[in-house]
BAVEXDO-952705 format. One record per atom (N, C-alpha, C): z, x, y; residue in one letter. Coordinates in steps of 0.1 Angstrom, whole numbers, padded with zeros to 4 digits, always signed. Atoms other than C-alpha are relative to their C-alpha. Last residue first. Example, Ala and Ser with C-alpha at 12.3 -4.5 7.8 and 13.67 -1.06 7.14 Angstrom:
BEGIN
+0000-0009-0011S+0071+0137-0011S+0008-0008+0011S+0000+0009-0012A+0078+0123-0045A+0000+0009+0012A
! end
This chain:
BEGIN
-0022+0000-0004E+0041+0797+0090E+0001+0015+0010E-0009-0011+0009G+0000+0792+0092G+0018-0003+0003G-0008-0007+0002W-0015+0755+0106W+0003+0011-0009W-0007-0006+0006E-0047+0750+0107E+0010+0004+0001E-0011-0008-0001Q-0071+0728+0131Q+0010+0005-0015Q-0006+0006+0012E-0107+0719+0128E+0011+0009+0001E-0007-0010+0006E-0120+0717+0163E+0005-0005-0011E-0005+0007+0011L-0153+0696+0175L+0007+0020-0004L-0009-0015+0005H-0164+0704+0212H+0008-0012-0015H-0002-0002+0012W-0193+0682+0221W+0008+0007-0002W-0001+0010+0003V-0206+0685+0256V+0003-0010-0015V+0001+0006+0012I-0202+0712+0269I+0001-0015-0002I-0013+0005+0007K-0222+0719+0298K+0003-0003-0009K-0012-0012+0004G-0246+0745+0304G+0008-0006-0002G-0009-0010-0009E-0271+0724+0319E+0008+0011+0000E+0006-0002-0002E-0294+0711+0290E+0001+0012+0013E+0010+0007-0003S-0263+0702+0272S-0007+0008+0006S+0008-0005-0010L-0242+0725+0253L-0008-0013+0003L+0014+0003+0000Q-0228+0718+0220Q+0002+0002+0012Q+0002+0002-0014L-0193+0738+0215L-0017-0005+0002L+0010-0002-0005V-0176+0748+0177V-0002-0010+0010V+0001+0011-0007V-0138+0756+0171V-0020+0001+0001V+0012-0003+0003E-0124+0769+0143E-0003-0007+0009E+0010+0006-0004S-0090+0766+0152S-0015+0009+0002S+0017-0009-0001L-0063+0789+0137L-0004-0016+0001L+0009+0007+0007L-0023+0780+0143L-0017+0007+0007L+0015-0007-0008R+0001+0805+0143R-0008-0014-0003R+0008-0006+0010G+0040+0793+0138G-0013+0002+0006G+0006+0008+0012E+0062+0767+0154E-0014+0009-0007E-0015+0008+0008S+0094+0784+0172S-0012-0008-0010S-0011-0006+0008P+0073+0813+0184P+0009-0007-0004P-0012+0005-0003Y+0041+0797+0188Y+0009+0003-0005Y-0012-0005+0005E+0004+0822+0183E+0015-0006+0009E-0019+0006-0012R-0023+0802+0191R+0007+0008-0008R-0008+0002+0009V-0058+0816+0170V+0012+0006+0014V-0014+0000-0009V-0089+0806+0185V+0010+0005-0008V-0017+0007+0007R-0119+0806+0161R+0008+0006+0017R-0006-0008+0005F-0157+0808+0174F+0016-0007-0007F-0009+0000+0005A-0190+0786+0179A+0010+0015-0005A-0010-0016-0003I-0212+0783+0206I+0016-0004-0014I-0012+0004+0012E-0245+0756+0203E+0009+0013+0000E-0009+0010+0000D-0269+0753+0226D+0015-0001-0006D+0003+0004-0010E-0287+0786+0228E+0007-0012+0006E+0012+0005-0001G-0271+0799+0198G-0001-0006+0017G+0005+0008-0009V-0240+0820+0197V-0015-0004-0001V+0015-0005+0004V-0216+0832+0171V-0008-0010+0013V+0010+0008+0003E-0185+0843+0183E-0012-0002-0004E+0020-0006-0002P-0163+0869+0174P-0004-0013-0003P+0001-0011+0015E-0121+0864+0174E-0015-0004+0004E+0016+0008+0000L-0108+0844+0210L-0005+0011-0015L+0013-0010-0002R-0071+0850+0215R-0013-0002-0009R+0015+0004-0001Q-0040+0829+0226Q-0010+0013-0001Q+0005-0012+0000K-0003+0837+0230K-0013-0006-0004K+0012-0001+0004M+0022+0802+0239M-0008+0011+0002M+0000-0014+0012D+0058+0814+0250D-0014-0003-0007D+0000-0011-0007R+0046+0789+0282R-0001+0011-0012R-0016-0007+0004K+0037+0759+0270K+0000+0013+0004K-0015+0001-0007F+0011+0748+0297F+0011+0003-0014F+0000-0015-0003F-0022+0756+0279F+0012+0001+0006F+0007-0014+0013I-0024+0729+0249I+0006+0012+0010I-0009-0002+0009R-0009+0702+0273R+0002+0012-0005R-0012+0002-0010R-0034+0705+0302R+0016+0003-0011R+0000-0010+0004Q-0062+0706+0273Q+0014+0007+0008Q+0001-0006+0011Y-0051+0670+0265Y-0005+0017+0001Y-0011+0005+0002R-0051+0656+0298R+0004+0008-0019R-0007-0005-0008T-0081+0673+0308T+0015-0004-0006T-0001-0015+0005I-0101+0662+0274I+0009+0006+0010I-0017-0001+0007Q-0082+0622+0288Q-0007+0016-0003Q-0013+0007-0004E-0104+0628+0321E+0010+0002-0013E-0008-0015-0006K-0136+0649+0310K+0018-0002+0005K+0000-0007-0017G-0144+0620+0289G+0003+0007+0000G+0015+0004-0006H-0139+0605+0251H+0006+0000+0015H+0003+0007-0023L-0115+0620+0234L-0009-0002+0003L+0010+0000-0011E-0106+0619+0192E+0001-0008+0014E-0010+0003-0015Y-0082+0625+0166Y-0013+0003+0013Y+0002-0013-0012P-0104+0622+0138P+0010-0002+0003P-0002+0009-0005T-0101+0595+0105T+0005+0008+0015T+0004+0011+0002S-0127+0605+0078S+0012-0009+0014S+0017+0002-0008P-0128+0640+0090P+0001-0019-0004P+0009-0001+0010P-0086+0640+0085P-0012+0003+0008P+0010+0006-0004H-0061+0638+0112H-0013+0005-0007H-0007+0009+0000F-0025+0650+0100F-0014-0008+0007F-0013+0006+0018R-0035+0680+0078R+0008-0017+0009R-0008-0009+0006N-0066+0688+0107N+0012-0009-0006N-0003+0005+0015I-0094+0677+0122I+0011+0006+0001I-0008-0006+0008I-0097+0672+0164I-0001+0000-0013I-0003+0007+0014R-0130+0658+0181R+0009+0007-0007R-0005-0011+0004L-0139+0662+0219L+0009-0003-0017L-0007+0002+0010R-0164+0644+0237R+0004+0007-0008R-0002-0011+0010A-0181+0652+0267A+0010-0009-0009A+0003+0010+0014D-0191+0624+0291D+0006+0004-0012D-0014+0014-0006D-0176+0644+0326D-0003-0011-0010D+0012+0012-0007A-0199+0674+0312A+0016-0012+0005A+0003+0010+0010Y-0169+0703+0302Y-0010-0015+0008Y+0015+0000+0008F-0172+0741+0316F-0004-0014-0004F+0017+0001-0009S-0150+0731+0345S-0009+0003-0010S+0006+0011+0002L-0123+0726+0318L-0011-0001+0007L+0005+0007+0015V-0122+0757+0308V-0004-0012+0004V+0017-0004+0002S-0117+0772+0345S-0008-0005-0006S+0002+0009-0014D-0083+0744+0358D-0020+0011-0008D+0000+0021+0009V-0068+0753+0319V-0016-0002+0008V-0001+0002-0013D-0064+0798+0330D-0009-0019-0007D-0004+0014+0004R-0050+0805+0299R+0001-0008+0015R-0011-0003-0006Q-0058+0841+0308Q+0006-0016+0005Q-0002-0012-0005L-0080+0841+0277L+0017+0005+0007L-0006+0001+0013Y-0091+0812+0272Y+0006+0009+0003Y-0010+0017-0005A-0103+0810+0311A+0008+0003-0013A-0009-0003-0012R-0117+0848+0299R+0010-0010+0006R-0010-0005+0008R-0134+0837+0271R+0010+0005+0006R-0004+0005+0011L-0155+0815+0289L+0013+0005-0009L-0006+0006-0005A-0162+0836+0317A+0004-0009-0006A-0006-0011-0010E-0181+0862+0294E+0015-0013+0007E-0013-0004+0010I-0196+0837+0276I+0014+0003+0002I-0005-0016+0000D-0216+0821+0309D+0011+0006-0014D-0009+0005-0010V-0231+0788+0295V+0004+0018-0001V-0001+0007-0013R-0264+0783+0286R+0011-0002+0006R-0008+0017-0002A-0260+0806+0256A-0006-0002+0013A-0007+0002-0012T-0287+0838+0252T+0005-0016-0002T+0002+0008-0013A-0297+0844+0219A+0008-0002+0007A-0011+0009+0000P-0292+0875+0197P-0003-0011+0006P-0009-0002-0013A-0322+0895+0186A+0013-0013+0007A+0004+0000-0011K-0336+0886+0153K+0008+0002+0010K-0005+0008-0011P-0323+0902+0123P-0008+0000+0010P-0003-0007-0014V-0345+0915+0101V+0007-0010+0007V+0000+0008-0012L-0344+0899+0064L+0002+0006+0014L+0006-0008-0011G-0345+0921+0038G-0005-0007+0012G+0016+0002+0000Y-0336+0896+0009Y-0013+0006+0011Y+0009+0010+0012Y-0300+0906+0000Y-0019-0003-0006Y-0004-0010+0014E-0290+0932+0024E-0007-0005-0011E+0006-0013+0000E-0306+0917+0058E+0000+0009-0017E+0017-0003+0000L-0298+0885+0048L-0006+0008-0002L+0003+0003+0013L-0264+0893+0043L-0017-0003-0001L-0001-0011+0006P-0259+0904+0076P+0000+0001-0017P+0014-0017+0006A-0282+0883+0087A+0008+0004-0007A-0001-0005+0016T-0258+0852+0078T-0003+0010+0006T-0014+0002+0003I-0245+0836+0113I-0001+0008-0014I-0001-0014-0010S-0283+0845+0132S+0019-0002-0006S+0002-0017-0001E-0297+0834+0102E+0010+0008+0011E-0001+0000+0010V-0278+0797+0103V+0000+0016+0000V-0012-0002+0002L-0285+0791+0134L+0002+0007-0011L+0002-0011-0010E-0323+0800+0135E+0022+0000-0003E+0000-0014+0015A-0324+0777+0100A+0002+0016+0013A-0011+0000+0012Q-0308+0748+0122Q-0003+0015-0004Q-0015-0003-0006K-0333+0750+0151K+0015+0004-0008K-0004-0023-0004P-0359+0759+0133P+0007-0002+0010P+0008-0002-0017T-0352+0719+0120T+0002+0016+0003T-0010-0003-0010L-0340+0723+0078L-0013+0001+0019L-0012+0006-0001D-0353+0702+0051D+0005+0007+0013D+0000+0013-0003E-0390+0718+0050E+0012-0011+0004E+0009+0004-0004R-0384+0755+0054R-0007-0015+0002R-0007-0003-0010W-0355+0752+0037W-0012-0008+0011W-0001+0010-0005G-0374+0745+0005G+0005-0004+0013G+0007+0003-0013G-0375+0783-0002G-0007-0016+0008G-0004-0007-0009S-0370+0783-0031S-0008+0002+0011S+0012-0006-0006T-0367+0753-0056T+0006+0015+0007T+0001-0005+0009A-0344+0730-0080A-0008+0014+0007A+0012-0004+0002R-0353+0707-0054R-0003+0010-0006R+0016+0005-0008R-0327+0680-0058R-0008+0010+0003R+0019-0005+0008R-0304+0684-0089R-0003-0004+0012R-0003-0012-0005V-0268+0673-0065V-0012+0011-0005V-0010-0003+0014T-0284+0640-0064T-0001+0011+0004T-0007+0007-0003G-0301+0620-0030G+0011+0004-0012G-0007+0008-0009Y-0336+0630-0039Y+0012-0008-0001Y+0007+0002-0012G-0343+0649-0071G+0010-0008+0012G+0005-0009-0007K-0321+0651-0101K-0007-0008+0013K-0009-0008+0001K-0298+0630-0124K-0008+0012+0007K-0008-0002-0011H-0319+0600-0125H+0008+0008+0007H+0003+0008-0010E-0346+0615-0137E+0006-0003+0006E+0002+0010+0001P-0330+0631-0170P-0004+0001+0019P-0005+0010-0007I-0332+0668-0169I-0003-0012+0003I-0010+0006+0011N-0354+0683-0193N+0012-0010+0005N+0002+0005+0004E-0378+0694-0167E+0006-0008-0012E-0001+0013+0002S-0355+0710-0155S-0008-0016+0000S+0011-0001-0003A-0346+0734-0178A-0003-0015+0009A-0002+0001-0018Y-0311+0733-0186Y-0013+0006+0005Y-0012+0004+0001K-0318+0732-0229K+0001-0003+0015K+0007+0012+0003E-0349+0755-0227E+0007-0014+0005E+0004+0006-0008V-0326+0777-0210V-0008-0007-0004V-0010+0006-0010A-0300+0775-0241A-0011-0005+0015A-0004+0015+0006H-0325+0776-0270H+0004-0005+0015H+0010+0006+0000Q-0342+0809-0253Q-0004-0018-0001Q-0003+0000-0009L-0309+0822-0252L-0011-0004+0008L-0012+0009-0007E-0304+0814-0283E+0002+0002+0006E+0003+0014+0006E-0336+0830-0299E+0011-0011+0010E+0010+0003-0005D-0329+0861-0278D-0007-0012-0002D+0011+0003+0004E-0295+0869-0294E-0011-0005+0003E+0001+0020-0004V-0260+0872-0275V-0024+0005-0005V+0007-0007+0010P-0240+0907-0273P-0005-0017-0003P-0010+0010+0013I-0223+0910-0247I-0011-0004-0008I+0002-0007+0010D-0231+0941-0227D+0011-0012-0008D-0015+0002+0009L-0222+0928-0192L+0004-0001-0017L-0013-0007-0014T-0255+0944-0180T+0014-0004-0007T+0004-0011+0006A-0274+0931-0216A+0012+0006+0012A-0008-0001+0006Y-0263+0898-0204Y+0008+0011-0007Y-0016-0001-0002L-0273+0897-0169L+0007+0001-0019L-0007-0013-0003R-0306+0910-0183R+0013-0001+0005R+0001-0011+0008K-0316+0884-0208K+0010+0010+0006K-0012+0001+0007M-0306+0857-0184M+0003+0009-0009M-0013-0003-0003T-0329+0873-0159T+0012+0000-0006T-0006-0010-0001E-0354+0874-0184E+0010-0002+0014E+0003-0009+0008L-0353+0841-0196L+0002+0010+0004L-0012+0001+0002T-0350+0824-0160T+0000+0007-0015T+0002-0006+0009N-0378+0841-0143N+0009-0003-0008N+0009-0006-0002A-0385+0826-0105A-0005+0004-0021A+0011+0011-0001K-0358+0803-0111K-0013+0002-0002K-0015+0007+0011L-0326+0834-0119L-0011-0012-0002L-0001-0013+0010D-0346+0858-0091D-0004-0010-0016D+0021-0005-0003E-0350+0833-0064E-0002+0003-0011E+0005+0016+0007Y-0308+0824-0078Y-0015+0000+0003Y+0009+0012-0009R-0304+0859-0070R-0004-0006-0007R+0008+0010+0000I-0277+0875-0092I-0006-0005+0008I+0002+0005-0011L-0255+0907-0095L-0011-0009-0003L+0019+0003-0008V-0238+0918-0121V-0009-0007+0009V+0002+0012-0017K-0207+0929-0132K-0015-0004+0004K+0018+0010-0004R-0189+0947-0159R-0003-0008+0006R+0001+0004+0013G-0153+0968-0150G-0019-0007+0001G-0006-0007+0009E-0144+0985-0121E-0010+0000-0015E+0002+0003+0019H-0148+0957-0096H-0005+0011-0008H-0012+0000+0004A-0145+0967-0060A+0006+0002-0012A-0002-0008-0007E-0178+0958-0051E+0008+0010-0002E+0012-0004+0015Y-0181+0928-0072Y+0004+0014+0008Y-0001-0004+0015A-0149+0923-0060A-0008+0001+0000A-0008-0016+0001Q-0159+0930-0013Q+0007-0002-0020Q+0008-0013-0002K-0193+0907-0024K+0012+0011+0000K-0001+0000+0016A-0172+0877-0040A-0009+0016+0002A-0012-0004+0006H-0152+0881-0001H-0005-0003-0014H-0003-0009-0002G-0186+0882+0015G+0015+0007-0007G+0011-0011+0003I-0204+0853-0004I+0008+0013+0002I-0002-0001+0015H-0174+0829+0000H-0005+0012-0001H-0015+0001+0004Q-0168+0833+0041Q-0003+0008-0012Q-0001-0020-0008L-0207+0844+0053L+0013-0004-0006L+0009-0010+0013Y-0213+0808+0029Y+0008+0014+0006Y-0008-0001+0014A-0183+0788+0045A-0007+0009-0009A-0012-0006-0003E-0196+0798+0084E+0006+0003-0017E-0002-0012-0001A-0228+0786+0071A+0009+0013+0005A+0004-0014+0019R-0220+0759+0060R-0006+0011-0001R-0008+0001+0006S-0205+0750+0094S-0001+0007-0011S-0009-0011-0009I-0232+0760+0117I+0013+0003-0012I+0004-0014+0002A-0255+0739+0094A+0003+0009+0006A-0006+0001+0010F-0223+0710+0102F-0015+0014-0002F-0015-0006+0003L-0226+0716+0136L-0002-0001-0014L-0002-0017-0004N-0265+0714+0134N+0017+0007+0002N+0006-0012+0009P-0264+0681+0115P-0003+0014+0002P+0003-0011-0005N-0244+0661+0140N-0008+0010-0009N+0007+0002-0008E-0238+0625+0134E-0009+0013+0007E+0010+0014-0007A-0251+0619+0101A+0005+0002+0018A+0016-0005+0006P-0244+0661+0090P-0005-0017+0008P+0008-0008-0011M-0206+0653+0105M-0017+0003+0001M-0010+0005-0015T-0189+0623+0086T-0011+0014+0015T+0014+0006-0006M-0209+0626+0055M+0000+0001+0013M+0006-0009+0002R-0176+0644+0043R-0017+0002+0004R-0004-0012-0012D-0157+0618+0054D-0010+0015-0001D+0011+0004-0008A-0172+0596+0023A+0003+0007+0015A-0012+0002-0014R-0147+0616+0000R-0013-0003+0012R-0010+0017+0001A-0163+0610-0033A+0006-0001+0012A-0010+0003-0011I-0195+0623-0030I+0015-0002-0001I-0009+0006-0002P-0214+0618-0061P+0014+0009+0008P-0009-0009+0006A-0247+0624-0051A+0015-0004-0002A-0007+0006+0012R-0271+0595-0046R+0010+0012-0005R+0003-0013+0008A-0277+0602-0006A+0012-0005-0019A+0011+0008+0012G-0279+0571+0010G+0000+0007-0009G-0001+0011-0001E-0257+0588+0044E-0015-0007-0009E+0002+0007-0008L-0264+0625+0046L+0000-0009-0009L-0008+0007-0005R-0242+0647+0022R-0006-0009+0012R-0010+0011+0010T-0264+0659-0001T+0015-0007+0009T+0004+0011+0009H-0291+0667+0018H+0005-0008-0011H+0000+0003-0006L-0267+0695+0041L-0007-0018-0007L-0012+0006-0006A-0255+0706+0016A-0003-0007+0010A-0005+0010+0009S-0292+0715+0003S+0018-0007+0002S+0009+0012+0003A-0303+0725+0030A+0006-0004-0007A-0005+0000-0013A-0277+0753+0044A-0008-0016-0007A-0013+0008+0002V-0278+0764+0007V+0000-0008+0009V+0004+0006+0008D-0314+0771+0011D+0009-0010-0002D+0006+0011-0003R-0311+0784+0043R+0003-0008-0011R-0013+0006-0009P-0279+0812+0030P-0010-0013+0004P+0000+0002-0012D-0307+0821+0004D+0011-0006+0008D+0009+0007-0007R-0285+0825-0024R-0007+0002+0010R+0003+0000-0010V-0263+0849-0046V-0013-0014+0003V+0011+0009-0003L-0246+0849-0075L-0004+0000+0015L+0003-0001-0012F-0222+0878-0087F-0014-0010+0003F+0014+0004-0008V-0211+0872-0119V-0001-0002+0010V+0007+0006-0012M-0185+0892-0132M-0009-0002+0003M+0012+0001+0000R-0166+0905-0169R-0003-0008+0017R+0014+0010+0006S-0131+0907-0173S-0010+0004+0009S+0005+0003+0003E-0109+0934-0174E-0012-0002-0002E+0009-0008+0000P-0095+0941-0144P-0013+0004-0008P+0005+0002+0014L-0076+0909-0141L-0014+0011-0004L-0013+0003+0011A-0051+0909-0114A-0012-0002-0017A-0015-0012-0001E-0069+0929-0091E+0006-0004-0014E+0010-0010+0002I-0108+0908-0100I+0010+0012-0002I+0008+0007+0010L-0089+0873-0091L-0003+0014-0010L-0014+0000+0003L-0072+0892-0058L-0003-0009-0018L-0008-0009-0002P-0108+0902-0043P+0013-0004-0011P+0012-0007+0011A-0123+0864-0062A+0003+0017+0002A-0010-0008+0007G-0099+0846-0038G-0002+0007-0013G-0009-0006-0012I-0123+0830-0015I+0013+0011-0001I-0002-0013-0003S-0145+0825-0040S+0006+0009+0015S-0010-0010+0004G-0126+0795-0056G-0002+0020+0010G-0001+0003-0013H-0158+0776-0043H+0016+0005+0001H+0006-0005-0016P-0176+0794-0064P+0006-0004+0014P-0007-0003-0014E-0158+0795-0094E-0003-0002+0010E+0004+0009-0015K-0171+0785-0126K+0006-0001+0013K-0008+0008-0018I-0151+0804-0150I-0010+0000+0012I+0007+0000-0015V-0169+0811-0182V+0002-0004+0008V-0003+0008-0008L-0148+0817-0212L-0004+0004+0013L+0000-0012-0014Y-0166+0842-0241Y+0004-0013+0008Y+0010+0003-0008G-0155+0834-0279G+0002+0002+0016G+0003-0011-0012R-0131+0854-0298R-0010-0006+0003R+0014-0007+0004R-0132+0822-0324R-0002+0011+0006R-0002-0009+0013Q-0087+0819-0319Q-0019-0001-0011Q-0007-0008+0000A-0092+0815-0280A-0004+0010-0017A+0009-0015-0005L-0122+0793-0282L+0005+0015+0000L+0012-0004+0011E-0102+0769-0301E-0010+0014+0004E-0005-0010+0013A-0071+0777-0275A-0011-0004-0013A+0009+0001+0006F-0093+0761-0245F+0005+0012-0012F+0012+0005-0001R-0071+0747-0222R-0014+0003-0015R-0010+0013+0000T-0032+0761-0231T-0018-0010+0005T-0003+0000+0020N-0054+0797-0240N+0003-0017+0004N+0011-0001+0010A-0070+0797-0207A+0001-0005-0007A+0009+0009+0000G-0041+0780-0184G-0013+0002-0008G-0015+0008+0006N-0014+0809-0199N-0014-0012+0001N+0003+0001+0017L-0044+0833-0190L+0007-0011-0006L+0013+0002+0003V-0051+0824-0153V+0000+0002-0013V+0003+0016-0005L-0012+0816-0148L-0019-0002-0002L-0009+0008+0011G-0004+0851-0167G-0003-0018+0004G+0008+0000+0018R-0032+0872-0144R+0012-0011-0010R+0010+0008+0006I-0018+0851-0115I-0005+0003-0011I-0004+0013+0003S+0019+0860-0119S-0015-0003+0000S-0002+0005+0011S+0008+0897-0124S+0004-0015-0001S+0014-0010+0009L-0008+0903-0091L+0005-0012-0013L+0006+0009+0004W+0024+0884-0079W-0014+0005-0004W-0003+0006+0005T+0045+0914-0091T-0009-0015+0005T+0000+0000+0011E+0023+0941-0080E+0007-0011-0009E+0015+0000+0009R+0016+0932-0047R-0001+0000-0012R-0004+0003+0011F+0053+0929-0034F-0013-0005-0007F-0008-0014+0010G+0052+0952-0003G+0001-0006-0016G+0004-0017-0001S+0022+0935+0007S+0007+0006-0008S+0000-0010-0011A+0036+0897+0008A-0005+0014-0008A+0007-0016+0006L+0023+0872-0015L-0002+0011+0015L+0002-0004+0018I+0056+0852-0016I-0011+0004-0001I+0014+0000+0003F+0063+0856+0019F-0007+0005-0011F+0007+0014-0001N+0097+0864+0026N-0008-0007-0010N-0013-0002+0012D+0107+0904+0028D-0004-0018-0008D+0005-0001+0012Q+0072+0907+0046Q+0011-0001-0014Q-0008-0002+0000D+0070+0883+0072D+0006+0007-0021D-0014+0011-0007E+0038+0880+0077E+0010-0001-0011E-0005-0008-0011R+0009+0911+0067R+0014-0011+0010R-0009-0004+0009G-0004+0893+0030G+0015+0009+0016G+0000-0003+0008E-0040+0888+0042E+0017+0009-0004E+0008-0018-0007L-0036+0879+0071L-0001+0009-0007L-0013-0013+0001S-0009+0852+0061S-0010+0013+0006S-0008+0003+0001R-0030+0816+0058R+0012+0014+0010R+0007+0005-0007Q-0064+0827+0055Q+0008-0002+0015Q+0008-0006-0004Y-0065+0855+0030Y-0003-0006+0020Y+0003-0014-0006Y-0037+0852+0015Y-0007+0006+0011Y-0014-0002-0006L-0029+0810+0012L+0001+0018+0005L-0003+0010-0014H-0065+0804+0012H+0010+0005+0008H+0004-0011-0008G-0071+0836-0017G+0000-0008+0014G-0006-0009-0008F-0046+0821-0034F-0003+0007+0012F-0015-0001-0005L-0051+0788-0040L+0007+0011+0006L-0003+0008-0013H-0090+0790-0035H+0018-0003-0001H-0001-0011+0000G-0090+0816-0069G-0002-0007+0018G-0011-0004-0009V-0072+0789-0083V-0004+0012+0003V-0004-0006-0012N-0095+0767-0079N+0008+0006+0000N-0014+0004+0007P-0103+0756-0120P+0005+0003+0021P-0007+0001-0013E-0140+0750-0107E+0015-0001-0001E+0006+0001-0013N-0152+0743-0143N+0008+0001+0014N-0011+0005-0008W-0137+0759-0173W-0009+0003+0013W-0001-0002-0014R-0167+0768-0197R+0007-0004+0007R-0005+0013+0000A-0173+0775-0232A+0000+0005+0013A-0001-0001-0016H-0190+0801-0251H+0009-0014+0005H-0006-0010-0007D-0193+0811-0286D+0009+0001+0010D-0009+0000+0013P-0223+0801-0296P+0009+0004+0005P+0001-0009+0010L-0248+0793-0259L+0017-0001-0014L+0009+0007+0012A-0248+0763-0244A-0003+0011-0006A-0011+0007+0008Q-0217+0776-0221Q-0010-0008-0009Q-0007-0016+0008M-0240+0807-0204M+0007-0011-0010M+0012-0008+0014M-0270+0779-0201M+0011+0008-0009M+0006+0005+0011G-0246+0759-0181G-0011+0000-0013G-0011+0002+0014S-0229+0782-0166S-0002-0009-0009S+0002-0015+0005L-0267+0792-0142L+0016+0001-0012L+0011-0003+0012W-0275+0754-0136W+0009+0012-0012W-0004+0009+0008T-0237+0747-0121T-0009-0001-0014T-0008-0006+0012S-0238+0781-0108S+0002-0012-0009S+0004+0000+0005G-0267+0773-0081G+0005+0006-0012G+0012-0013+0000T-0262+0786-0052T-0007+0004-0008T+0016-0002+0003R-0254+0755-0043R-0005+0006+0004R+0005+0017+0006G-0213+0756-0037G-0011+0008+0004G-0005+0009-0018S-0208+0797-0029S-0006-0011-0008S+0010+0005-0011G-0207+0828-0050G+0002-0008+0008G+0000+0000-0017F-0187+0839-0078F-0009+0001+0007F+0016+0002-0003V-0192+0834-0120V+0008-0008+0018V+0003+0008-0017W-0162+0848-0133W-0014-0004+0005W+0008-0007-0011V-0167+0861-0173V+0004-0010+0013V-0001+0011-0011I-0135+0862-0194I-0012+0004+0012I+0014+0008+0005R-0142+0879-0230R+0001-0010+0011R+0014-0004-0006E-0125+0912-0206E-0008-0011-0014E+0007+0002-0007P-0095+0888-0206P-0006+0008-0002P-0004-0010+0002Q-0082+0884-0240Q-0012+0000+0018Q+0015-0006-0006I-0085+0846-0246I+0009+0011+0007I+0006+0008-0009G-0051+0841-0268G-0013+0007+0004G+0015-0008-0003E-0036+0864-0298E-0006-0020+0012E+0012+0009+0001V-0001+0850-0303V-0007+0009+0007V+0012-0004-0014E+0018+0877-0318E-0005-0009+0004E+0009-0007+0002H+0047+0862-0346H-0007+0004+0016H+0001-0015-0005G+0080+0860-0338G-0015+0006+0000G-0002-0007+0012A+0087+0821-0358A-0002+0018+0005A-0014+0002+0004E+0092+0808-0324E+0000+0002-0017E-0016-0009-0012M+0061+0819-0309M+0010+0000-0006M-0003-0012+0005R+0040+0810-0344R+0008+0005+0010R-0009-0006+0007A+0054+0778-0339A+0000+0011-0003A-0009+0008-0001L+0038+0766-0305L+0012+0009-0011L-0006-0012-0007R+0006+0786-0310R+0015+0001+0004R+0004-0012+0014T+0003+0757-0340T+0005+0014+0010T-0009-0006+0009R+0015+0730-0316R-0001+0012-0009R-0013-0004-0011L-0009+0737-0286L+0011+0002-0009L+0002-0015+0000A-0038+0741-0313A+0011+0000+0008A-0001-0001+0014A-0027+0701-0323A-0001+0019+0002A-0010-0001+0005N-0026+0695-0287N+0006+0006-0013N-0008-0014-0008R-0055+0709-0282R+0014-0005+0000R+0006-0017+0009E-0077+0693-0309E+0008+0008+0009E-0008+0000+0011N-0056+0654-0297N-0007+0018-0013N-0017+0000-0007A-0067+0655-0263A+0006+0009-0019A-0001-0016+0001K-0104+0664-0281K+0021+0006+0007K-0002-0012+0010A-0099+0633-0303A+0003+0011+0009A-0019-0003+0006L-0078+0612-0274L-0007+0009-0009L-0014+0004-0005R-0109+0610-0251R+0012+0012-0009R-0001-0013+0006R-0134+0606-0278R+0010+0015+0010R+0000-0003+0014N-0122+0576-0281N+0001+0017-0002N-0019-0001-0003A-0115+0565-0240A+0005+0005-0021A-0005-0009-0008R-0154+0571-0242R+0011+0004-0004R+0007-0013+0005G-0162+0550-0274G+0004+0013+0012G-0011-0001+0015L-0137+0522-0260L-0007+0014-0004L-0012-0010-0006Q-0159+0528-0225Q+0012-0001-0009Q+0007-0015-0006Q-0191+0522-0245Q+0009+0003+0008Q-0001-0008+0008K-0176+0493-0262K-0002+0018+0007K-0013-0007+0005A-0163+0478-0231A+0000+0010-0014A-0003-0004-0014E-0200+0478-0213E+0017+0004-0006E+0001-0012+0001R-0211+0462-0246R+0005+0011+0008R-0005-0007+0013L-0189+0439-0246L-0010+0014-0002L-0012+0000+0000E-0199+0425-0211E+0005+0016-0013E+0005-0017-0006Q-0235+0432-0216Q+0014+0002+0003Q+0010-0014+0005R-0231+0404-0242R+0005+0016+0006R-0016-0006+0012T-0206+0384-0223T-0005+0009-0002T-0010-0007-0007E-0234+0382-0194E+0009+0004-0007E+0004-0017-0005K-0258+0371-0216K+0004+0012+0004K-0002-0003+0016L-0238+0339-0235L-0009+0022+0005L-0015+0000+0007I-0230+0329-0200I+0000+0013-0012I-0004-0008-0007R-0270+0327-0187R+0021+0009-0007R+0006-0024-0001R-0279+0318-0219R+0007+0006+0008R-0008-0008+0007M-0250+0288-0213M-0007+0015-0003M
! end
């Protein structure tokens, strides 16, 4: 009986907590709806509606695992500030424009982001962002506050967003890519407590952490590269922040950030925000091993990455490491396979030569829209791989090219672009792992169709 009563009390407590959370969400929804009704009434009456002004938008661009949650949290804690957490509008347009259409150069008459209609769709992007902001943050608009848009995973579209909203402010946040790779690898290993919703994100690091390090370095290079492009093109207020500087002297770096962006803020308010988000004030269960707030230090990659993983990340991100951290690039590694011969075999569609590079027990994994990471298409052994490659290479009208590769002693990464007149463009990100004898033992390919 006592056990039943104890369990019943526990269930009641949990039910009360759930009800409290639901009531708070409902109250916020009612506030938003009331603000929207007010705006609609003013619009119907013919009055101009003042929303969030573009110059009061502060973008935070960079890459995942660079400290954007911490930085934007401190900014959000300031008076008359709010945070829009990862709307992914940059990914929406940047992915389509830069990856699927080769920067608007395909089908000039029909493609929605065609270069000939640039002013039209930039205006639409501007309206989408401002309308979305005003709908979600109507109260902030009335107070003429600042909206911090945290968009690390949408940084591929940063140049488009900055061009569409040239009055906005921008924070360009960078971090040592080796620490970024170590952090991403750590939070995706089996047993980690971080709230990674999709189990398939843990597949690659568990099976082959070296390949995962390559993929994270390539993603970092792309996101930071596009954020850098936006930063250099932006003629408005902007500031470059290194995570390492923010960690070493948080308050002074925050003062520099706000002074450079020309946003008035009191030192006491900054001090309060910094203290609120200091590591020692974060609950223990929300930081440390297996959480998204892991080390919160610089240079931890020396303990978390193997020398090989560090070398791979450095080779891929060398230009950024040199520019922002003064690291002189090492001489490129020499692979155990004849890269030129492999490239020729691909370009000449010489399937027998390509197959000669595979070990008898090689494995091939394909990831695409039909086969997500949780259920990839897999082939085991050279015999199965031979049948697959012959189907690919013998399509008569197919044309293909290789784009610059990243070479390690026992790994090669490159992109294959295949053109099919009736089916479109197939982009394949390929990572090959080599044996000591120079044979391909693991082939990972992520495919995506263009139109």
